[in-house]
N, C-alpha and C positions, 0 to 999 in steps of 0.2 A: 044192870046197874052195878057199879063197883061199890064195895063197902069202904068206909072211911080209912081203913087200914090198908087198902089196896091202892097202890100208885097206878095212875092211868098209864097205858102204853103210849110212849112218845116215839114218833118217827121223825127223823131228821133227813132231809134230802134237798137236792137242788130242784128248784121250781122251773119247769120248762112249759107250763101251761098258762095261757093268757087269762082264762077265767079264774084260775087260782091266784095269778098275779094281781088281778083286780081285788079279790078278797083280801089278799095280804096288804095291799095298799090301805084298804078300809081299816083293817086290823091295826096297821102301824099308826094311822092317824088317831084312832080311838085310844091308843095305849101310850102315847107320849104327851108330855106337857111342855111348857116353855123352858123348864130346867134342861131339857134335852138339847136345846139350841146351842150349837157351837159355830165356829167360823165356817165350817163346811156347809151348814144349813144356810148361812147368810150368802156365802159365795155361790152356792149352787142354786140359789133363787127360792128355796123353801121358806125362808124366813125374811121378814122385812128389817129385823134388827135382833139384838140378843134377847129380847123379851117378847117378841111378837112374830107369830107364824103368818105367812101370806093368807089372805082370805080363801084362795083357791089351792090350799095345801094338798087337798085330796087329788085334785087334777094333776098337780106337779108330781106327787109321789106315784100316782097310777101311771103316768107317762114313763117315769123312770123304771118302775117294776115291769111294765110291759116290754120295754126295750131289753131289759136283762133276761126276761123269760123267753123272748123271741130270738135271742142270740144263738148263733150256730158256729161251729168250727172254732177258729182261734179266738173269736170274740167271746164265745161261751167259756173257754178256758181261762180267759183273762178276768172276767167279772161274773160273779155268781150270786143269784138270789137264793138264799138258803131259807127253807121253811122247816118249822117244827110243828107237828100236828099231833093231836090227841083225839081219838075217836073221829078222825077226819076233819076236825076243826082247827084253825090256826091257834097256836099257843105261843109262837115265837117267830120272828123273822130277822134275817141278817143280810147285809150286803158286804161281800168281801171282794177285793180287787187284788189280783196277783200281778206284780211287776217283775217279770222274769228276765227281761233283757237288760238288766243292770249289772254293774260290776259285783254288786252284793244284792241278789234278788231278795225282794221283800213282799209282804202282803199288807194291805190296809183294810182293817175292819171298819168299813164306812158307817155301818149301822148295825145295831143289835137291839131288839126290843122284845121283851117277854110280857105276856099278858099281865096286867096289874095284879090280878088275884092269884097268879101262879109264881110271882117273884118269891125267891127264897126256897123254892121247892126242888131246885136242881136242874131246871130246864135250861137256864142260861149256862150252867156248867157243862151240861151235855152238848149244847150247841157250840160252845167254845172248844170243847174237845174235838168235835167233828170238824170244825174249821181248821184247827191246828193240824189234825191228821191230813186233811186235804192239802194244806200248805206244805207240810213235810214231804208228802208224796210228790209234790211239784218241785221239790228241791229248794224250798224256801225255809230259812232259819229265823227270820225276824218278822214279827207282826207288829204294826203300829195301829193306834187309834187315837181319836180325839173325842173329847166329851165336854158338854156344856159346863161352864164353870160352877153352876149350882146343882149339878147332877150328882149329889153326894152319895146316894145309894149305889149308882153305877161305879163311882170312883172306888168305893169300898170293895165292890165285887171284883173289879179288875185288879186292884192291888192285891186281894187275896189270891187272885189267879196269876200273880207274879209279874204283872205289868208294873213298870216304873215310870215316873214322870221324867221326861228327858228335855222338855222345853216348855215355854209359855208362848202362847200366841196373843198378840196385841192388835187392837183395831183402833182406827180413827176415822170418823166420818168427816169428809171434807165439805165445807160449806161453799155455796156458789158455784 
């Protein structure tokens, strides 16, 4: 057992194991609330609207994470499921996609979730540093992300990490 003054050892790596991917999906669903929802969750089918997850959100996220963990070759280099663990247990998860075949290659941090009780402990900062190193080693200089409009804690974290707002995404549901 570690003393309160001892920080747990955190390991950050790419997940390539299907059992772990399932555990990470459960972790994800347990550690997000509706403030996390952005247009990406709506477009990708995770959310029914800006304030409501799909009933089968766990099934949707599990399917996504299994696809990422099972990817090999070029597909594995393009999109990665990143895990942070402490004592073998999930403490963070991220999805990052590298877009290298562009005039200006870029990465999109599709998801990043840290355990509710570990937020503010440096886990997110360590994960972001790991992701940035992976992007730089792939020749990428720009990282983009989106965040739910009410996800204020995440906004403050990313702004402290030198991300800047570059656009607003708007949505309109059409009737009929």
